[in-house]
N, C-alpha and C positions, 0 to 999 in steps of 0.2 A: 707971052709972059704973064698976062693977067690970068690966063687959064691955069698956069702953073701955080700962081699965087693962090687962086681960088681952090685948087686941088689941095695945096699945102694947108690952107686954112680949114678946109673941110676935114682933112685928116687930123689936124690938131683938135678941131672941135669934136670929132668923133672919139678921139683918144681921151679928151677931157670928160666927155659924157660917160665913157666906160669907166674912167677913174672915179668919177663921182658915184656911179652905180656900185662899183666895187667897194668904195669907201662906206656907202650906206649899208651894204650887205655885211661887211666886216664889223661895222659898229653894232648892228643889230645882233649879229652872231656873238660878238663879244659880250654884249649886254645880256643875252640869253644864257651864255655860258657862266657869266658872273652870277646871275640869279640862281642858276642851278647849283653852283658851288656854295652860294650862301645858304640856300635851303638845306643842302646836305650838311653843312656845318652846324646849322641850327638844330637839325634833327639829332645829330650826334651829340651836341651839347645837352639837349633835352634828356637823352638816355643817361648821360653822365650825371646830370643833376638828380635824376630819379634814383640812380644807383647810390650816390652819396647820401641822399636823404634816407633811403632805406637802411644804409649802413649806419647812419647816425641814430636812427630809431632803434636798430638792433643793439648798438653799443649802449644806448641809454637804458634799454631793457636789461641788458647784462649788468650794468653798473647798479641799477636799482635793485635787481635781484640779489646781487652780492651784498649790498648795504643792508637790505632787509634781513638776509641770513645772518650777517654779523650782529645786527641789533637784537635779533631773536637769541642768538648765542649769548650775547652780553646779558640779556634778561635771565636766561637759564643759569648763567654763571653766578649772578647776584643772588638769585633765588636759592640755588643749591648752597652757596656760601652761607647765607643767612640761616637756612635750615640746619646745616651742619653745625654752625656756631651755637644755635639755640639748643641743639641736642647735646653737644659737648658741655655747655654751661650747665644744663640740667643734670648731666651725669656728675659733673664736678660738685654740684651742690650736695650730692649724696655720698661723697667720698668721706672716709673715716680717718685716713692718715695722709701724711705728706707724700708717702711713697705712692699711694693710689693716685694722688693729685698729679705727681710727676709722670706716672704711666699714662694717665688720661691726656696730659699735655703733649706727650710724645706721640700718642695716637692722633691728636689734632694736627700736629705739624706734618706727620706722614700723610694723613688724608688730604691736607691742603696741598702738599707737594704733588701728590698723585692727581688731584683735581686740576691743578695748574697745567701739568703736562698734557692731560687729556684735552683741556680747553685750547691750549696752543695747537695741538694736532688738529682739532676741529677747525680752528681759524685758518690754518694753513690749507686744509682741504677745501674750504670755501673759496679762498683766494686762488688756489690752483684751478678750481673749476671755472671761476670767472676768467682767469687768464686763458684757459683753453677755449672758452666761448668767444673771447676777443680775437684769438688767433683764427678761429673758424670764420668769423665775420670778415676779418682782413683777407683771408684766403678767398672767400666768395667775392669780395670786392676786386681782388687782383684777377680772378678768373673772368669776371665781367669786363674788366678793363682790357685784358688780353684778347677777349673775343671781339671787342669793338674794332671796327675797321681802322687801320692805321694810316692808309694812304688817302689823301684828300682827292677830290675830283680834279683839282688843278694839277696835282702830281701825276695822276693817271694820264692827263692830256699831254703833259710834257714827256712822260715816258713813251707814249705812243708816237710822239713826234720824233724822239730820238731813235725809235726802233725802225724808222724808215717810212713812216706814214707820210703821205704828201702834206706839205705845209702850205698854208695860204700865204700869199704875198702880203706883206705889211705895207700900208700906205706910207709914203714918205713924210706926210704932214702930221703923223700921229705923235702926240706928246708923250714923253716918258712918264710912267707912273713911279712913285717913290718905292724903293725897295723895301720889302717887309721881312722881318726876321721872326722866326718862330720862337715863342716863349715856352716855359715849362708846361703850362696848361693846355698847349696845343693851339692857342690863339696866336694871332700875329700882331706885331707892334712895329711902328716905324722905327728905323734905326736912328 
């Protein structure tokens, strides 16, 4: 009877040693896997940050260029309006009759109307060019985002497990981790 008890205790002792060794190995493997996943997420985040920064710089350059062009246009508008006004006033000074004065005034109004139409067309052209540049920057940003890997390392491990890859046995004493939910930015947050 004592030999049976000793054999039973030896078997239990051997099983506990194996369980402890398995537990150590699975914890180390889980820690390594978590470290690899974290490193992959950080690398992916680094690429996204660089892409956003570059997009921001490009958008800033586009907006500065558009504002600069609009300011230059405004300067040209004011300069041409003043030059035209000075010329017309000079011509009005040498008119001899009211009829000539009315004709000169009609020419002034027609020239002003034509100048306003041309200036509006140039403003719209500048704004359309800026809008096209913004669309190109956004398209480049979307292309980079689409090229970024969408599956995380954790998702790949789970997919491999579902596909029939052999799974390691989980120890019975392992505590459950809180469930994490993916947010818009690809990060995870506790529920």
